[in-house]
C-alpha positions, 0 to 999 in steps of 0.5 A, spaced: 626 811 840 623 812 847 626 805 849 633 807 847 633 813 851 630 810 857 636 804 857 641 810 856 638 813 862 638 807 866 646 805 864 647 812 868 643 811 874 646 807 880 641 801 882 638 803 888 638 798 894 634 792 894 629 795 900 628 801 896 626 798 890 621 793 894 618 799 897 617 803 890 614 797 887 609 796 892 607 804 891 607 803 884 601 799 883 597 805 886 601 810 882 600 806 876 592 806 877 592 813 878 595 814 871 603 815 873 607 813 867 614 814 870 618 816 877 623 820 879 629 819 884 634 824 888 640 826 884 637 823 877 634 829 873 630 825 868 624 821 869 625 814 869 620 809 866 616 805 871 618 798 868 625 800 871 623 798 878 622 790 875 628 791 872 632 793 878 628 787 882 630 782 877 637 784 878 637 784 886 633 777 886 635 773 880 642 776 876 646 778 882 645 771 886 647 767 880 653 772 878 655 770 886 654 763 885 658 763 878 663 767 881 664 762 887 665 756 882 670 760 877 674 762 884 674 754 886 677 752 879 682 757 881 684 753 887 691 751 889 688 744 889 688 744 881 694 748 880 697 742 877 691 740 872 691 747 868 689 744 862 683 741 865 681 747 868 682 751 861 678 746 858 672 746 863 672 754 862 672 753 855 666 749 855 662 753 860 663 759 855 658 755 851 653 756 856 649 762 858 648 764 865 641 762 866 635 758 863 634 751 862 638 746 858 635 740 854 634 733 857 639 728 857 635 722 856 628 720 854 626 719 861 629 726 864 626 733 863 629 740 862 634 742 868 636 749 870 643 751 868 645 753 875 644 745 877 651 745 874 654 749 879 655 743 884 660 740 879 664 746 881 665 745 888 667 741 894 660 740 895 656 733 896 652 732 890 644 732 891 639 728 888 638 733 881 646 732 880 646 725 881 640 724 876 644 728 871 650 723 871 645 717 871 641 720 865 648 722 861 650 715 862 643 712 860 644 716 854 651 714 852 650 706 854 644 706 849 648 709 843 654 704 845 650 698 847 643 699 843 642 691 844 643 691 851 637 691 856 640 695 861 635 699 866 638 706 869 634 707 876 634 715 878 633 717 885 626 719 884 625 711 882 629 708 887 626 712 893 619 710 890 622 703 891 624 704 898 617 707 900 613 702 897 617 696 900 617 699 907 609 700 906 608 693 904 613 690 909 609 694 915 603 691 912 600 699 911 599 698 903 600 691 899 604 693 893 600 691 887 605 689 881 599 691 876 598 698 878 599 704 873 604 709 876 610 711 873 614 705 878 610 700 874 611 703 867 618 702 869 617 695 870 615 694 863 622 692 860 624 688 866 626 681 864 630 675 865 635 678 861 635 685 864 641 689 867 640 694 872 644 700 874 642 704 881 645 709 885 642 709 892 642 714 898 643 711 904 645 713 912 641 720 910 648 722 907 651 717 903 651 715 896 652 707 893 652 704 887 649 697 885 649 693 879 644 687 878 645 682 872 638 678 873 640 672 868 646 671 873 642 672 879 648 677 881 648 683 885 654 687 886 654 692 891 659 698 891 661 703 896 666 708 896 667 708 903 668 701 904 662 700 909 658 694 910 653 692 905 646 695 907 642 689 907 635 693 907 637 696 900 639 690 897 633 686 900 628 692 897 631 691 890 631 684 890 624 684 892 622 689 887 625 685 881 622 679 884 615 682 883 616 682 875 621 677 874 619 670 877 625 667 875 629 670 881 629 666 887 629 671 893 633 665 897 639 664 893 642 671 892 649 672 889 651 678 892 658 681 890 663 687 891 663 692 886 670 695 887 669 703 887 674 709 888 676 709 895 673 715 899 676 717 906 671 721 910 677 724 914 678 728 908 673 727 903 665 728 905 663 730 898 666 725 893 661 719 894 656 721 889 661 722 883 665 716 885 659 711 885 657 714 878 664 713 876 664 705 878 657 704 874 660 708 868 666 703 868 662 697 869 658 698 863 663 703 858 670 701 859 672 708 856 671 710 863 677 709 867 676 708 874 678 714 878 685 713 881 685 711 889 689 716 893 689 720 899 687 726 895 680 727 893 682 732 887 681 726 882 674 726 884 674 733 883 677 732 876 672 727 875 666 732 876 669 737 872 669 732 866 662 730 867 660 737 867 664 738 860 660 732 858 653 734 860 654 741 856 657 737 850 651 733 850 646 738 851 650 742 845 649 736 841 642 735 842 641 743 840 645 742 834 641 736 832 634 740 833 637 746 829 639 741 823 632 737 823 629 744 823 633 746 817 632 740 813 624 741 814 
């Protein structure tokens, strides 16, 4: 009953400023040791429980920043650029309604860990997709490909793995540390399934600010390079990938590479500095699963924005499906 009364009182009290809450929290430690069980505030006739300071602190440090971030995302959905696509905006809002504002979502594939729900916010903005969001769509595609093409030997390389490959290649090239293909790190575990029948899907980070897509068909000795900005092939990236594969697939001749172009939706840097991540993913998804249409090539980046919204809904849908399957399994047991 006391807890109910405390909550009723708190509902009537204006949350104190962040600085005041911080000072009171600092003073509370000694007050608690001295036997205090409550505190008083000017203008509030009743005593308040000491735990309300932690409650107010969480409001300032956790709840309010998250509220602002989600509100920015919802404001972006109401932008003029999306006026003609209200059906997709409404569908996205309905999808978001199935997700709480905080906490974690379940991993999308076996090679991923849980991720925070705030990660979804970058899909609702004109912001450049960082590593975590790029990895999300890679793991989503990995899960879908394994369901659709279970017999295909396709390997998906996330940003953690691609950066590690670049790191060991540079160290080997400079003579700092010779790469041992028989090691036991997570990089070596990845190579366990590589064979002459393997295919690879990679999104690489280049030039410190840009994403590109690469597919490799080991059996055909083909590497296809897709750059949304249509920039020249990054020869260092290509050499690194072939070097790594040759460590585990002896049939790959390093002097007979077949490099081709992987057509991507076009990104114009003059008006669009953020779509390279989702365009690179879209190219990979279309390459392996034809139900993913290529994003339309236009001068407007809005189609990239719509693709990000679509991927957001797919991520939420898969997470909700995983939860439903887990609940069903528990009920059956």
